C-alpha positions as CSV (number, residue, x, y, z in Angstrom):
1,L,18.9,-44.7,72.2
2,T,17.6,-46.1,75.4
3,T,15.0,-43.2,75.5
4,V,13.8,-44.1,72.1
5,K,13.6,-47.8,73.0
6,K,11.6,-46.9,76.1
7,L,9.2,-44.8,74.2
8,R,8.6,-47.5,71.6
9,G,8.1,-50.2,74.3
10,L,11.1,-52.2,73.2
11,L,13.1,-51.8,76.4
12,D,11.9,-51.9,79.9
13,A,13.0,-49.3,82.5
14,E,15.3,-51.7,84.4
15,A,17.2,-52.8,81.3
16,G,17.9,-49.2,80.4
17,D,19.0,-48.4,83.8
18,K,21.3,-51.5,83.9
19,I,23.0,-50.3,80.6
20,L,23.8,-46.9,82.1
21,D,24.8,-48.5,85.5
22,S,27.2,-50.9,83.7
23,M,28.7,-47.9,81.9
24,L,29.2,-46.1,85.2
25,A,30.7,-49.3,86.7
26,T,33.1,-49.6,83.8
27,A,34.1,-46.0,84.1
28,A,34.7,-46.4,87.8
29,S,36.8,-49.6,87.4
30,T,39.0,-48.1,84.7
31,G,39.1,-44.6,86.3
32,D,37.8,-43.0,83.1
33,V,36.2,-39.7,84.3
34,N,35.2,-38.8,80.7
35,L,33.0,-41.9,80.3
36,S,31.6,-41.3,83.7
37,A,30.7,-37.7,82.8
38,Y,29.0,-38.7,79.6
39,A,27.1,-41.6,81.3
40,N,25.9,-39.2,83.9
41,S,24.9,-36.7,81.2
42,M,22.9,-39.4,79.3
43,N,21.3,-40.6,82.5
44,L,20.2,-37.1,83.5
45,E,18.7,-36.6,80.0
46,V,16.7,-39.8,80.4
47,F,15.5,-38.7,83.9
48,V,14.5,-35.1,82.6
49,F,12.8,-36.6,79.5
50,F,10.6,-38.9,81.7
51,Q,10.2,-36.2,84.3
52,Q,11.7,-38.2,87.1
53,W,12.8,-35.1,89.0
54,K,13.8,-36.7,92.4
55,E,16.1,-39.1,90.6
56,A,17.5,-36.3,88.5
57,I,18.4,-34.1,91.4
58,E,20.0,-37.0,93.2
59,L,22.1,-37.7,90.1
60,V,23.1,-34.0,89.8
61,E,24.2,-33.9,93.5
62,K,26.0,-37.2,93.3
63,A,27.7,-36.6,90.0
64,G,29.3,-33.2,91.0
65,D,30.6,-30.9,88.3
66,V,30.5,-33.0,85.3
67,R,31.2,-30.1,82.9
68,L,34.9,-30.2,83.9
69,F,35.3,-33.6,82.2
70,I,33.0,-33.1,79.1
71,V,35.1,-32.1,76.1
72,S,32.3,-31.2,73.7
73,T,30.9,-27.7,74.1
74,Y,27.5,-28.9,72.9
75,T,27.3,-31.6,75.5
76,A,28.5,-29.3,78.3
77,T,25.8,-26.8,77.3
78,R,23.1,-29.4,77.1
79,Y,24.1,-30.7,80.6
80,T,24.0,-27.2,81.9
81,L,20.5,-26.7,80.6
82,L,19.3,-30.1,82.0
83,E,20.9,-29.3,85.3
84,A,19.2,-26.0,85.5
85,L,15.9,-27.4,84.6
86,T,16.3,-30.1,87.3
87,H,17.0,-27.4,89.8
88,L,14.0,-25.4,88.7
89,K,11.7,-28.3,89.0
90,A,13.1,-29.3,92.4
91,A,12.5,-25.8,93.6
92,Q,8.9,-25.9,92.3
93,L,8.3,-29.2,94.0
94,A,9.7,-27.9,97.2
95,S,7.6,-24.7,97.2
96,G,4.5,-26.7,96.5
97,W,5.3,-28.8,99.4
98,K,5.7,-25.8,101.7
99,K,2.4,-24.4,100.5
100,R,0.6,-27.6,101.4
101,Q,1.9,-27.5,105.1
């Protein structure tokens, strides 16, 4: 929903980030690992959709193995694809950096 609102110009970037950050804070305060996993999954999806690769790779590294806590097979598969795409793009960016040196 935040992605659609960002695309339509109804929601600025900071407001969408605050919503996801508040979900992560709630998950941390209550100890709900499932909510944390789903919030990280949604956040990764937004980063990949807007091609924010540095933020996406930081999230993947910080979140750890989210698939352990995702119950739905569809969501776990989607997260795996997004994570793989993030790693591929990070590798492409790194190899381009090495070529420029």
